[in-house]
VEXDREN-2710 file (C-alpha; in Angstrom, 1 decimal):
% VEXDREN-2710
k/r/px/py/pz
1/UNK/0.0/0.0/0.0
2/UNK/1.0/3.6/-0.6
3/UNK/-0.1/6.9/1.0
4/UNK/0.8/10.5/0.9
5/UNK/0.5/10.6/4.7
6/UNK/0.2/7.6/6.9
7/UNK/-1.2/8.0/10.5
8/UNK/-0.8/5.2/13.0
9/UNK/-3.6/5.4/15.6
10/UNK/-7.1/6.8/15.5
11/UNK/-7.7/8.6/18.8
12/UNK/-8.3/12.3/18.7
13/UNK/-4.7/13.1/17.6
14/UNK/-4.8/10.8/14.6
15/UNK/-8.3/11.7/13.5
16/UNK/-7.9/15.4/13.9
17/UNK/-4.5/15.4/12.2
18/UNK/-6.2/13.7/9.2
19/UNK/-9.0/16.2/9.1
20/UNK/-6.6/19.0/9.0
21/UNK/-4.9/17.7/5.8
22/UNK/-6.3/18.6/2.4
23/UNK/-8.6/16.4/0.5
24/UNK/-6.2/16.0/-2.4
25/UNK/-3.9/14.0/-0.3
26/UNK/-4.2/10.2/0.0
27/UNK/-4.3/9.4/3.7
28/UNK/-4.2/6.0/5.3
29/UNK/-5.0/5.6/9.0
30/UNK/-4.3/2.3/10.7
31/UNK/-5.3/1.3/14.2
32/UNK/-4.3/-1.7/16.2
33/UNK/-7.9/-2.7/17.3
34/UNK/-11.4/-1.4/16.4
35/UNK/-11.6/2.3/15.7
36/UNK/-13.7/3.0/18.7
37/UNK/-11.2/1.3/21.1
38/UNK/-8.9/4.2/21.7
39/UNK/-8.3/5.8/25.1
40/UNK/-9.7/9.1/23.7
41/UNK/-13.1/7.5/23.8
42/UNK/-12.6/6.9/27.5
43/UNK/-11.9/10.4/28.6
44/UNK/-14.6/11.4/31.0
45/UNK/-13.9/14.8/32.6
46/UNK/-13.6/17.3/29.8
47/UNK/-11.4/19.6/27.8
48/UNK/-9.8/22.9/28.9
49/UNK/-10.3/26.1/27.1
50/UNK/-9.1/29.7/27.7
51/UNK/-12.3/31.5/28.6
52/UNK/-10.9/35.0/28.2
53/UNK/-7.7/37.0/28.5
54/UNK/-8.2/37.4/32.2
55/UNK/-8.0/33.6/32.5
56/UNK/-4.6/33.2/30.7
57/UNK/-2.3/33.8/33.6
58/UNK/-4.1/31.4/36.0
59/UNK/-4.5/28.8/33.2
60/UNK/-0.8/29.0/32.5
61/UNK/0.2/28.9/36.2
62/UNK/-2.1/26.0/37.0
63/UNK/-0.6/24.0/34.1
64/UNK/3.0/24.8/35.2
65/UNK/2.3/24.2/38.9
66/UNK/0.8/20.8/38.2
67/UNK/3.8/19.9/36.0
68/UNK/6.2/20.8/38.8
69/UNK/7.5/23.7/36.6
70/UNK/9.2/21.2/34.3
71/UNK/6.9/22.1/31.5
72/UNK/8.1/23.8/28.3
73/UNK/6.7/27.4/28.6
74/UNK/6.4/27.9/24.8
75/UNK/4.4/24.7/24.4
76/UNK/2.1/25.6/27.2
77/UNK/1.5/29.0/25.7
78/UNK/0.8/27.5/22.3
79/UNK/-1.7/25.1/23.8
80/UNK/-3.6/27.7/25.7
81/UNK/-3.6/30.3/22.9
82/UNK/-4.9/27.6/20.4
83/UNK/-7.7/26.3/22.6
84/UNK/-10.5/28.5/21.4
85/UNK/-9.7/27.7/17.8
86/UNK/-9.8/24.0/18.5
87/UNK/-13.1/24.2/20.4
88/UNK/-14.6/26.1/17.4
89/UNK/-13.4/23.3/15.1
90/UNK/-14.9/20.6/17.4
91/UNK/-18.3/22.4/17.5
92/UNK/-18.2/22.6/13.6
93/UNK/-17.6/18.9/13.5
94/UNK/-20.8/18.4/15.6
95/UNK/-19.4/18.1/19.1
96/UNK/-22.0/19.1/21.7
97/UNK/-20.7/20.7/25.0
98/UNK/-22.9/21.3/28.0
99/UNK/-24.4/24.8/27.9
100/UNK/-27.3/27.1/28.3
101/UNK/-28.4/28.4/25.0
102/UNK/-25.3/29.9/23.3
103/UNK/-23.3/30.0/26.5
104/UNK/-21.1/27.1/27.5
105/UNK/-21.2/25.6/31.0
106/UNK/-17.8/25.3/32.6
107/UNK/-16.7/22.9/35.4
108/UNK/-13.6/22.8/37.5
109/UNK/-11.3/19.9/38.3
110/UNK/-8.4/19.3/40.7
111/UNK/-5.6/21.8/40.6
112/UNK/-7.6/24.3/38.5
113/UNK/-8.0/27.7/40.1
114/UNK/-11.2/28.4/38.3
115/UNK/-13.8/26.6/36.1
116/UNK/-12.5/26.4/32.5
117/UNK/-13.4/22.9/31.4
118/UNK/-16.0/22.1/28.8
119/UNK/-17.8/18.7/29.0
120/UNK/-20.4/16.5/27.7
121/UNK/-22.0/14.6/30.6
122/UNK/-19.2/12.3/31.8
123/UNK/-18.3/11.1/28.4
124/UNK/-16.5/14.1/26.8
125/UNK/-13.9/11.9/25.1
126/UNK/-16.6/9.7/23.5
127/UNK/-18.5/12.8/22.2
128/UNK/-15.4/14.4/20.7
129/UNK/-13.8/11.2/19.2
130/UNK/-17.0/9.8/17.8
131/UNK/-17.7/13.0/15.9
132/UNK/-14.2/13.2/14.6
133/UNK/-14.4/9.5/13.5
134/UNK/-17.6/10.2/11.7
135/UNK/-16.0/13.1/9.8
136/UNK/-13.1/10.9/8.9
137/UNK/-15.3/8.2/7.5
138/UNK/-17.1/10.8/5.4
139/UNK/-13.8/11.8/3.7
140/UNK/-13.2/9.9/0.5
141/UNK/-9.5/10.6/0.5
142/UNK/-9.0/8.9/3.9
143/UNK/-8.8/5.1/4.2
144/UNK/-9.2/3.7/7.8
145/UNK/-7.8/0.2/8.4
146/UNK/-8.8/-1.5/11.6
147/UNK/-7.0/-4.4/13.4
148/UNK/-3.7/-3.6/11.8
149/UNK/-0.6/-3.7/14.1
150/UNK/2.6/-1.8/13.3
151/UNK/5.7/-3.9/14.1
152/UNK/8.4/-1.9/12.3
153/UNK/9.3/1.4/10.6
154/UNK/10.6/1.5/7.0
155/UNK/13.7/3.7/7.4
156/UNK/16.3/4.7/4.8
157/UNK/19.0/7.4/5.0
158/UNK/17.6/8.8/8.2
159/UNK/14.1/9.1/6.9
160/UNK/10.9/7.3/7.6
161/UNK/9.2/5.9/4.5
162/UNK/6.3/4.1/6.2
163/UNK/5.7/1.0/8.3
164/UNK/5.6/-2.7/8.3
165/UNK/2.6/-4.3/10.1
166/UNK/0.2/-7.2/10.1
167/UNK/-3.5/-7.7/10.0
168/UNK/-5.5/-9.7/12.6
169/UNK/-5.0/-12.9/10.6
170/UNK/-1.2/-12.5/10.7
171/UNK/-0.7/-11.4/7.1
172/UNK/2.3/-9.0/6.9
173/UNK/2.5/-6.0/4.6
174/UNK/4.3/-2.7/4.0
175/UNK/2.6/0.7/3.9
176/UNK/4.8/3.2/2.1
177/UNK/4.3/6.9/2.8
178/UNK/5.8/10.3/2.1
179/UNK/5.2/11.3/5.8
180/UNK/4.2/9.2/8.8
181/UNK/2.5/10.4/12.0
182/UNK/2.7/8.2/15.1
183/UNK/-0.4/8.7/17.2
184/UNK/-0.5/5.3/19.0
185/UNK/-1.6/6.5/22.4
186/UNK/-0.5/5.6/25.9
187/UNK/1.5/2.8/27.5
188/UNK/-1.1/1.2/29.9
189/UNK/-0.8/-2.2/28.4
190/UNK/2.7/-2.5/30.0
191/UNK/1.2/-2.3/33.5
192/UNK/-0.9/-4.7/35.6
193/UNK/-3.3/-2.0/36.7
194/UNK/-4.2/0.7/34.3
195/UNK/-7.2/2.7/33.0
196/UNK/-5.9/2.2/29.4
197/UNK/-7.0/-0.3/26.9
198/UNK/-4.8/-3.4/27.1
199/UNK/-3.6/-3.3/23.5
200/UNK/-1.8/0.1/24.1
201/UNK/1.7/-1.4/24.6
202/UNK/4.1/1.5/23.7
203/UNK/4.9/0.0/20.3
204/UNK/6.0/3.4/18.9
205/UNK/8.4/3.9/21.8
206/UNK/9.9/0.5/21.2
207/UNK/10.6/1.4/17.5
208/UNK/12.0/4.8/18.6
209/UNK/14.5/3.0/20.7
210/UNK/15.3/0.6/17.9
211/UNK/16.1/3.5/15.5
212/UNK/17.6/6.0/17.8
213/UNK/14.7/8.4/17.6
214/UNK/14.9/10.8/20.5
215/UNK/12.7/10.2/23.5
216/UNK/11.9/12.5/26.4
217/UNK/11.0/11.9/30.1
218/UNK/9.7/8.4/29.5
219/UNK/9.6/7.8/33.3
220/UNK/7.0/10.5/33.8
221/UNK/4.0/8.3/34.2
222/UNK/0.8/9.6/35.9
223/UNK/-1.2/7.6/38.4
224/UNK/-4.8/8.6/38.5
225/UNK/-6.0/8.8/42.1
226/UNK/-9.4/7.4/41.7
227/UNK/-10.4/4.2/39.8
228/UNK/-13.1/1.9/40.9
229/UNK/-11.5/-0.9/43.0
230/UNK/-12.3/-4.4/41.6
231/UNK/-11.0/-7.9/41.8
232/UNK/-11.8/-8.4/38.1
233/UNK/-9.2/-8.6/35.3
234/UNK/-8.9/-5.9/32.6
235/UNK/-8.6/-2.2/32.7
236/UNK/-9.8/-0.2/35.7
237/UNK/-12.8/2.1/35.4
238/UNK/-11.9/5.7/36.0
239/UNK/-13.8/7.9/38.4
240/UNK/-13.3/11.3/36.8
241/UNK/-11.5/14.2/38.4
242/UNK/-14.6/16.2/37.9
243/UNK/-16.4/14.2/40.6
244/UNK/-14.0/15.6/43.2
245/UNK/-14.1/19.0/41.4
246/UNK/-17.8/19.0/42.1
247/UNK/-17.3/18.2/45.8
248/UNK/-16.8/14.5/46.3
249/UNK/-14.4/13.6/49.3
250/UNK/-11.9/10.9/50.0
251/UNK/-12.3/8.9/53.2
252/UNK/-10.3/6.2/55.0
253/UNK/-11.8/3.1/56.5
254/UNK/-12.9/5.1/59.6
255/UNK/-14.9/7.6/57.4
256/UNK/-12.3/10.3/58.0
257/UNK/-11.2/12.8/55.3
258/UNK/-7.4/12.7/54.9
259/UNK/-6.5/14.9/51.9
260/UNK/-7.5/18.0/50.0
261/UNK/-9.1/16.4/46.9
262/UNK/-8.3/19.3/44.6
263/UNK/-4.6/19.0/44.9
264/UNK/-2.7/17.8/41.8
265/UNK/-3.2/14.2/40.9
266/UNK/0.2/12.9/41.9
267/UNK/-0.2/14.5/45.4
268/UNK/-3.6/13.0/45.9
269/UNK/-2.5/9.6/44.6
270/UNK/0.5/9.6/47.0
271/UNK/-1.8/10.6/49.9
272/UNK/-4.0/7.6/49.0
273/UNK/-1.1/5.2/48.8
274/UNK/0.1/6.5/52.2
275/UNK/-3.3/6.0/53.8
276/UNK/-3.7/2.5/52.3
277/UNK/-0.2/1.6/53.7
278/UNK/-1.1/3.0/57.1
279/UNK/-4.3/1.0/57.3
280/UNK/-3.1/-2.1/55.5
281/UNK/-6.1/-1.7/53.1
282/UNK/-6.5/-2.4/49.3
283/UNK/-8.4/0.8/48.7
284/UNK/-9.9/3.9/50.2
285/UNK/-13.4/5.4/49.8
286/UNK/-14.9/8.2/47.7
287/UNK/-18.1/9.7/48.9
288/UNK/-20.3/11.7/46.6
289/UNK/-22.6/12.7/49.4
290/UNK/-21.8/16.5/49.0
291/UNK/-23.2/16.3/45.4
292/UNK/-27.0/16.2/44.9
293/UNK/-28.6/13.1/43.4
294/UNK/-29.9/15.2/40.6
295/UNK/-26.5/16.6/39.7
296/UNK/-24.9/13.1/39.9
297/UNK/-27.4/11.7/37.4
298/UNK/-27.2/14.7/35.1
299/UNK/-23.4/15.3/35.1
300/UNK/-22.1/11.8/35.8
301/UNK/-24.7/9.3/34.3
302/UNK/-22.1/6.9/33.0
303/UNK/-20.2/6.7/36.3
304/UNK/-23.5/6.4/38.2
305/UNK/-24.6/3.5/36.0
306/UNK/-21.3/1.7/35.9
307/UNK/-21.0/1.8/39.7
308/UNK/-24.6/0.6/40.0
309/UNK/-23.8/-2.3/37.7
310/UNK/-20.9/-3.1/40.1
311/UNK/-23.2/-3.1/43.1
312/UNK/-22.7/0.5/44.4
313/UNK/-25.3/3.2/44.5
314/UNK/-23.2/6.4/44.6
315/UNK/-26.2/8.5/45.6
316/UNK/-26.4/6.4/48.9
317/UNK/-23.0/5.1/49.7
318/UNK/-19.3/5.7/49.1
319/UNK/-17.4/3.6/46.6
320/UNK/-14.0/1.9/46.9
321/UNK/-11.3/3.6/44.9
322/UNK/-7.6/2.9/44.2
323/UNK/-4.9/4.7/42.2
324/UNK/-4.0/3.2/38.8
325/UNK/-1.6/4.0/35.9
326/UNK/-3.5/6.5/33.8
327/UNK/-1.5/8.9/31.6
328/UNK/2.0/9.2/30.0
329/UNK/3.6/12.6/30.1
330/UNK/6.8/11.5/28.4
331/UNK/7.2/10.0/25.0
332/UNK/8.8/10.5/21.6
333/UNK/10.5/13.9/21.7
334/UNK/8.9/16.4/19.3
335/UNK/9.3/20.1/18.5
336/UNK/6.5/22.7/18.4
337/UNK/5.3/21.3/15.1
338/UNK/5.2/17.7/16.4
339/UNK/8.2/16.7/14.3
340/UNK/10.5/13.9/15.7
341/UNK/14.3/13.7/15.4
342/UNK/13.8/11.5/12.2
343/UNK/12.9/13.2/9.0
344/UNK/9.4/12.6/7.6
345/UNK/8.3/11.2/10.9
346/UNK/5.9/13.1/13.3
347/UNK/4.3/12.1/16.6
348/UNK/1.2/13.5/18.3
349/UNK/-1.0/12.7/21.2
350/UNK/0.0/10.7/24.3
351/UNK/2.8/8.9/22.5
352/UNK/4.6/12.2/21.9
353/UNK/6.2/14.6/24.3
354/UNK/6.3/18.3/23.5
355/UNK/6.8/19.5/27.1
356/UNK/3.3/20.7/27.8
357/UNK/2.6/18.5/30.8
358/UNK/6.0/18.6/32.5
359/UNK/6.2/16.0/35.2
360/UNK/2.5/15.7/35.9
361/UNK/-0.5/16.5/33.7
362/UNK/-3.2/19.0/34.8
363/UNK/-6.6/17.5/34.5
364/UNK/-8.4/17.9/31.1
365/UNK/-5.3/19.2/29.4
366/UNK/-4.8/15.9/27.6
367/UNK/-7.5/16.2/24.9
368/UNK/-6.6/19.8/24.3
369/UNK/-2.9/19.2/24.0
370/UNK/-3.4/16.2/21.6
371/UNK/-5.7/18.2/19.3
372/UNK/-3.6/21.4/19.3
373/UNK/-0.3/19.6/18.3
374/UNK/-2.0/17.2/15.9
375/UNK/-3.3/20.2/13.9
376/UNK/0.2/21.7/14.0
377/UNK/1.7/18.4/12.7
378/UNK/-0.8/18.5/9.8
379/UNK/0.0/22.1/8.9
380/UNK/3.8/21.6/9.1
381/UNK/3.7/18.4/7.0
382/UNK/2.2/20.5/4.2
383/UNK/4.9/23.1/4.6
384/UNK/7.6/20.4/4.2
385/UNK/5.7/18.3/1.8
386/UNK/7.6/16.5/-0.9
387/UNK/7.3/13.1/-2.5
388/UNK/9.8/10.3/-2.3
389/UNK/10.3/7.3/-4.5
390/UNK/8.4/4.4/-3.0
391/UNK/9.5/1.5/-5.1
392/UNK/11.7/-0.3/-2.5
393/UNK/10.7/-4.0/-2.1
394/UNK/10.4/-5.1/1.6
395/UNK/11.0/-8.7/2.4
396/UNK/8.3/-9.8/4.9
397/UNK/10.2/-12.0/7.3
398/UNK/7.7/-13.3/9.8
399/UNK/10.3/-15.0/11.8
400/UNK/12.0/-11.7/12.4
401/UNK/9.0/-10.5/14.3
402/UNK/8.1/-13.8/16.0
403/UNK/8.7/-12.5/19.5
404/UNK/8.3/-8.7/18.9
405/UNK/5.6/-8.3/21.6
406/UNK/7.8/-9.5/24.4
407/UNK/11.0/-7.9/23.0
408/UNK/9.4/-4.5/22.6
409/UNK/7.8/-4.6/26.1
410/UNK/11.1/-5.6/27.7
411/UNK/13.0/-2.8/25.8
412/UNK/10.5/-0.1/26.8
413/UNK/10.3/-1.1/30.5
414/UNK/14.1/-1.2/30.7
415/UNK/14.4/2.3/29.1
416/UNK/11.8/3.7/31.5
417/UNK/13.8/2.3/34.4
418/UNK/17.1/3.8/33.1
419/UNK/15.4/7.2/32.7
420/UNK/14.0/6.9/36.2
421/UNK/17.4/6.3/37.6
422/UNK/18.9/9.2/35.7
423/UNK/16.3/11.5/37.1
424/UNK/17.0/10.2/40.6
END
């Protein structure tokens, strides 16, 4: 197969990047699983936006403080300044945010100094991603291939010329491209407990390691403080930051509050771990008692129903919660245009690192950051656009990739540990 631009991954970053490319370009999007099984669909809380100029300083400071001031100031500025444009684009694609007439309704989450988060019930990611996916499927110049796993990059003379991958039946093939965008999402599949889909196993990072593509802060891995505790296998169900933003409180086994719930995620998660260790418990409790039943069912219907299905009525009782791996602040190092250290190769979304998040992500900045820098990738690709000869024959040696899953996982985990030790 051949493409003008190849995008690996179909979360908000991959989809929005494709939609910002012109219709005269042949675009192929591949995704490892079904199109709807990206972490972007799972985002509950919302998406940040700069409400007005008076909000800029506090938005900037909130982001920097949450990131322990290790954020890249220019990247943070770009994200904030681009937020209104992105929201306008989303509304044009059919995304519906909570509002009263023409006025948006804003909510607040942990570590935000004021309400600046737009939302759609407690399924904001699903609302945004499903509308972007619909728009992509309507574009005749975009081909979406599901259940296609990238196993290698096609590299020549320091340039990326596409990928090698296989379909669900194990058939290997090459996809040549003039430009490639890696938007493969998070790394939760590497961990025993995570809110991520299990098939997100840091494949792009493994290939970056293989080809010497620069990485950045890959040990900066965020733990979400509140996921529903369960003994079942699979990914953990996230209890959105917005729940605490609206007043929910954390309690120990004695029913005592032990932390300020609106502190940054890493601080709250560490406080929970400390309380669990002190009590010798497997979880703590989250009480939604300060929130009215009407507000719970209106703002958090998905959380309410999921907890009910698990045997907990959040309008009447606290629920057991535990921290889980949630978000990846590090990744493939990119510049302000989402360009990697390899020519013709870009990265956007959670698999990339442009410095916005620093050491710790501010709640609801993830969707915004992914969209802003995915659009910048699309625009810069067009500025750099040129075609390459794509007549190189690739020998598909299945034996070469026989154990790639185990090898890639081992390589990424080892690299994370090395980075962690270097920071220490």
